[in-house]
N, C-alpha and C positions, 0 to 999 in steps of 0.2 A: 793682445787678449791673455788673460793666464790657462795656463796648460792644468787641468783637470784631469786629465786621464791617468792612472794609474793603475800597476800591477794588480795584483791581489792581495801579495805580499807588499808592496809600498803600502798599501794602506793599511792592512794589518796592522803594519809598524808605526802608524800614525795614533792607534789606540793607547793612552797612558794607563799607568795603575791605578786601580781604584775609582775608573771612571762606571759611571753609567749608562750600560746599552741597551736604548730600545729595537727590539728585535719584532719584524712580522712575520709571517708563513701561517703553514694550514698543513694537517698529516699528506703524507703523500709528496712532499714538495711542491705546495702550494704558493707559488709567490716566497719560496724561502729564498734568500744569495747563500746557497750551498760556496761556492766558490770564496765568498768572504769569510762565511764561517769556517772552509775549512785551511786557509790560509793563519787565519786569527789561532785556531789550533795548533797549526805546523810550527807556528813562533814560539807558541807557551811552553810544547814539548822540546824545544831546540833550548830555548832561553829561560823558559821560567817565569818569562814577561809577555800579555800583560798579566795582572794578579789581580787581586781582592777585588774582581770585577763585581757589578751588581747590574745582573739582566733582569728584564721586564718585557713579558708578550702576554697578547691576551689568548691565544687562540694556541692549542697542542701543533707544535714541530719536531718533526722528525720521522725515524724512520723503525724505531724500536732498539735499532743497531747499531749504527756510526754517523747517522748526516742529523744534522737539525741542532738542539737543542744536546744532543750527546757530542758534538764537539765540544762545550763550553762544561762538559762533566767529568772536570779534573779541580784533583782535590788542592785548594789554592788559588784554582784558576778563579771562580767565583765566593764571593765571600755568599752574597746575598742572591735570593731568585725569588720575583714576585712573577708566578706564573697561572696565566686561564687555564690550561689544562698540561698534564705531566703524563701520564702513560707512553707517549712517542718516545720519553727517555727514558729506560729502566736504570741506567747510572746515573741519571740527577735523581730519581728516585729515591736511589740507595743511599745516594749523600744527605737526601732529605732525612730520612728514616734512623741514620747513624749520625743524625745532630753535627755533620762536617761541613753544613752550609746553614744559614737562615733561610726556612723554607714560609711563603707565602702563597697566596691566594687572591685573585681579585675575581668580582665577574667578569666576564670576555670583554661584553660590550661597556662596562664603566671603564676597564683597563684603556681601551681605546677611545670613549670620552674624555678621561682624564687626559689621555697625550692632546689632546687639542683644545684644553682647557689649559693644561700648563701653557702650550703655544699661544692662548692668547690671554696669557697675562693673567689669567682668574685665579679666585682664590681655593681652588682647587676644583671638585667636582661636587655639587651638591643634589643632591637626587633620594629616589624612595628606593630604590632599587638596592637590595641590601638587607633590608631593617627583618630584624627577625632570623637572621641564618648566621652562618661561619663568619661572615665579614661584617656581621655587626659587632661593635667591641663590646657588648653587653654577652657574648657567643663566642667569642673564641680573636675576634678582629682581624682575622685572616693569617693567625698564626697556625703554623702546622707542626711544629717541632720544638723541642722547648731552646734551641737556641735562636729561636725566632721570639725577640723580646716585645718588640714594637706592637702600637693598634695602625693598623692601616688608615683609619676613617675616624672621625669625631660625631656624635649623634648633638645635632641640633635641633630647636626647635623654630619656626617661623609662621605666626599667624595661626600659634592652637596645635599646630603639625610637627608630628620628627620630619627630619629626615638625617641621612646620612650627608656628611663630609669629609670626603675621600682627600686625601691630603696631597696638595703639589709637591713634586720632587724637582733637580735639573736633570736634564737629560743633555749628557756629552756627548754621545754620538747616535744616531741611529742608523741603522745598517737597510736599507730599500732594496728589493728587487724590483724590476722595471723591465718593460721589450726594448726602447730604445733612447740616444741621448744624439742629439745632434752635438754640431761642434762646439757649440755656447756651454750646454750642460741642461739644455732643457728637456724633459721626460716624461715619454709617454706610455702608458699601460697597453697598448694597442694589441698586443698580442698575449696578456695575459688571462687567465680563467679567472679570476677575481680583482679588485682592488684592494681590498683588504681595508686596514688604518694605515696604509702607505704615506698617504696627505698628512695626516695627522701626527706622528711620530716625525716624518721630515720639519715638522713646523715647531711640533715641540722642541726639537734640536737646534733650529736654526734661532731662534728666538729665546732660549735659553745660553745662548751664544757658542753652541756645541757646535760639532762636525753632523753633515749630511751626507754621507758615504752609499753611491746607487751603483749597483750590478746590473747590468744591459746584458742583454743580446748582442747586441749590434749598436756600431756607429754611424751616424748619418750625417750626411752635409748640413749646413746651416741653412738654414729657412725650408729643409725637406718637411717639416713637422707646423702641419697647420696649427693657429693657434688655440683651437678649441680641441687638437689632440694632445697638448701639452697638461699634463697633471701636475707638475713640479717642476716653477719654474726654474731658471739657471740662476735668480738670485739665492733662492734657498741654498745651492748643492755645492759640497766642499770637493767634492771628487768624485770618479766615474771610474769603475772596473768594467772594462768589457770580456765576459764571458760567453765565446761563439756555440762553446756545448751547455748553453744552458737551457733546459728543457719544461715543456709545459708542465712535466708532474717526475719523479721518478726515475719510470718508465715508460713515458711517453714521450719522443724529441718532441713534437708541435702536432698540436691536434685544433682547425681553426671549427671545428665544431664543439669545442670546450672554450675559447677564448670570444665568441659569440660574434663569429665573424661570417659566417654563412647567412643567406640571405635568399629568398625565392626558392626556384626547382633544387639548387643544392640543399638549401638548411634542409626542405621536406624529405629528400634523398638519406641525406644522412641520417634525419631522426628514424626513417624506416628502417636503416640497417641496424642501428640502436637496438630498434623492439624487438628484434630477434635475434638478443645474446639468451641463454640459457639460464631458465632461472634453478633457482636453489632447489634442492631436494623436499618434498614436504615435510611440514614436521611441528612443531609449537610453534615456532615464532609468525607460522603462516597462519594456523588457528587464530593467531592474537589478533594480528595483523587484520584478520576480515572480522574479527567483532571489532576492533578497533575503526575500522573503514565505516562500520554502518552509524559512527557518532559525525560523519561530515553532513554537509548540507549543500547545494549549489551556491555561487557566489558569496563563499566564504576565503579570509586569507589566512591561511595555513600556515605553519613553522611546523617541518620533522627534525626532529633529533636523530642520535645517533645511535645505534641498535635496531632494535625490533622497528621502531618508528621507520625505516629503512625500509621495510617490507608492508610500511604501510602506505608510503610511496611508491614501490615498485609494483602496488595490484591499483591503485589510480591511474598509474600510465598504463598497463595488461589490460583494463577494461574498457581504454578509450577513452578516458574522462578528465587529464590533466586541462582542456580547455575550460572544464564546468567552476573550476575554484582558481584560485591567487595563490600560485605555492610559491612560500619564499626560505631562503636560508640565511642564518645571520652574517653569514661572509659576505649579504650584500647582493648576491644571487635571488631573482627572479625567472618563475618557470622553467622548462626545460626540463629534460628528465634525468634526476637526480642519481650521480654514482655514490658507492656504498663502500662499505670497510675503508682501507686505505687511502680511497679517495673520495672518503666525505668530505665538501665540500665544492666537488667538483658539480657543473651542471651542463647537459649538453645541451645545444641550442638556447640558453636562454633566451627569455624575452627583455633583460634589463638587468644591466649590473649596474649596483650605488656602490661609494664606500660604506666600508661598517658602523661607523659612528651615524650616521645617518640613518643605517637600516635602523640600527637600537636605537635611534629618536623616534622613529617610526612605532617600535614596539612598546619603547615607553612611555609615552602620548596612549598607549590604547588602541593601536589602529590594528593588532592581530585577533582575530577570533578563537581559532582554535589552537591549538599547539598538542602534537604528540610530542612524549619525553620518554626517556626510558629510566629504568632506577637501577638503583641498589640495594636499598632497601628502606622498608617505611614500616610505621610505627602506629601505635593505637590513638593518636591526638591528627593522625594524616599527613604528619612530616616526611619528608622525604632525603634519603644520603647518597648523594651521587661523588661527593666531595673526596670522602678518606675511607678509604674499605680495609679493614683489617689491618687497620695503625698505617695504611701506604696514601701518600699522598696520589691522589687522583686530580683533583681542581675540578672548577663546573664548567669551562668555556663559556659557553652562552647560555647553559642552561637556566642558571639565575635572572639575569633578565629575561629569557624568555619565559619561564613558568611563573615567575611575578606578576607578567603586567596581560598574560592571554588572558579573554573571559571568561574559556573556559581551558580545563587542561584533562587530556588523558593522557595518563603514564602509562606504561605498556612494558611486561617483564617478566621473565619467569618466573613461578612461586617458590621455587626452592633452586637451589643450586649443588655442586658437588657430587658426583654419582646418582646424578635421579636418572631413573629410567622411564620412560612414556612408550605406549604404546596409541597410536590411530590411526586414521586416515580413512576407516571404515565410520565415520558419522559418529564414532564411541571415543574418549578419552580414559585409558585405562594408564591408572600409576603402580609397575611394577617394583620398585623402587622408592623410599620416597625423597632421597638426598641430605646427606649431611649439614649442609649449613643452611639456614634458616634466612628466608629475607623480610621477613612477617614478624617485626621486634618488636617489644616492648617499647624500646625507646630506640631511636637511631643515634650512634656514632656520633655523628654529625649533621647538624641541621642546612641540608642544601636549601632545601624547600619546605616554608611554616608553610603548615596545616592551620593551627590558630589565624595566624594573621589573613590567610587566605577566605576563611570567614569570613573574618572582618573587612577585608576589601569586598565580598561578598561575588567570588568567584565560583564556577562549578568544574568540582575534578572527581574526575573517574581514577579509578584503577584496575586494570586490566589482568588478569593472569591467566594460562591457559585453564588453570583450574575451576576461578570462581571470578566475579566483577564485584568491587566494592565503591563506593561513592562517600564521599566528607560531607557529613552532619555537624548540628550544633552539638549531638549526641555521641560526636565522634565517628569513626568510620560505621559503616553500614553494609553487610553484605547481604547485596540483591538478585546475585544471577551465580548458577553453577554450571559446569560443563556436564553433558547427556557420558555418562556413564562414572561418573566420579562419585566418592561416598563422602556424602558432605561433615560426617564426624573423623573418620577414618583419614580422608585424603586432605580436608582443608584445616577444618577447628583445631585438631592434635596435633600440627604442624604449625601454627603460630602460635607466640607466646606473648599473644592477648586473644581477650574472647571480644570480639567484633559484634553488633550491633545487629540484631538479625532483619530482615526485613518483614513485613508482614505477611509480605506474598512474595517467596523467591521464585524465581524463572529461569528456566533453562536455556541454556544459548543455543540457535540454530545448529541442527545436525550437520549442514553443508558449512559451516566452517571448519569441521574436521575431517574432512570428506578430502578424498588426494585431487580429486578432479573439481577444477573451479568452478562453479555451473553461472555463477554472475548475479545471483539471486540478490535480492538486495541494494541494486545500482543507486547509486547517488540520487540521494533526494533533492526535491529544490528546498530553498532556504523556509524554514517556517515548518514544516514538514514534520 
């Protein structure tokens, strides 16, 4: 039998110049092949090879310092990056800003599903996702700097309806992270905190005639893995690197609560322990989260995005109502208690873990009732930008796939930025300093969510800030609610770059949203209530 077990440095030596790499991972080290990434970086810094690489990844990978995509952020090492989410690597963002690489973005779900389509030998990925956004060739084609010249998608028409065809490409090397490999190279994800798109990128590389290099924590005897535990068969695997120091996250060596391995009393005890984590100090984040919570109904299938939506998820958990909704995140996880910050994408004691492309299939087909998402800025047409802010490449992650397909979308974010001073906690909100950066702009810098497209799809869309709430209407954005204590003209209208429609009756948000104590008022309503 072939010897497929290599050191990380031996595996790195197999990557040729000019190769297209399919990478996987999430923030905080989620399913990241850290040892492999670092070995490739060491080789480049020592020899200048591999160089002129193309790196493709669906979600954000790194720690904003030295790990993840930061390992590839060296001039000459990469020529092109097609990234779903960029902020975890400021060095890569800098290379993009300075036109030292070709910088592109794809929706996270599109990227994952395109890997699968490439592996299946299909003529690309044909989907409605991305229409009207920066990924539409009529609005930028996914290009994020002047060095990027190509469109990643074509517009096609089938049965009188427009779609995007995201173009296939050859995958030369897939760098996969998993838990265990047996002597033959059969791969298990048993101890991982998600599946992500590991199977899809392995399939894409294998059927492109490329290499599938898998990093695992342990090597187990032949026959030790049950057939149903094997997620990538040995026939697909080119090489295996064993890293005994592989961790659940950068900071967590191993946690069975995060890998979904606990059951019965052990799960209950672990969940109870997790509920006693300290909450962050009360601020406008909690006020926005409480207002957003009022949009929930029992039995809905819900997605929470990064940022203030984290606080909505925490509120549901703290009020003991996790069992009354179906909670999902794009990484493929259902249920459990969601972690936030650098551990966004992890869920403690999840009830199910699917592959990310399958999760995005569910979203794309209309399975998502409600999404809570953040925003960087939004405009008079209700379009939202999260992918390029202040000229810096950010990328959408799963934002486009989710926002475009949920029946209802609730955008949650602060009204302004940079120097804002607010006073709250007593049932009122007082604006002491307005802030230097306006987030309600005449036209967004880049369209990550299209208001006109949402209207055409019949979506219901809200935009919630701590000062006021807006909804999307055929006449444009309508302001229908303000926070108690704010002055509508001075604190809201004068701080916007456009004039919104005003509802016939503008209501005031509940004072309880702005009190330090969470009284639990307005607990989860029954569906249809």
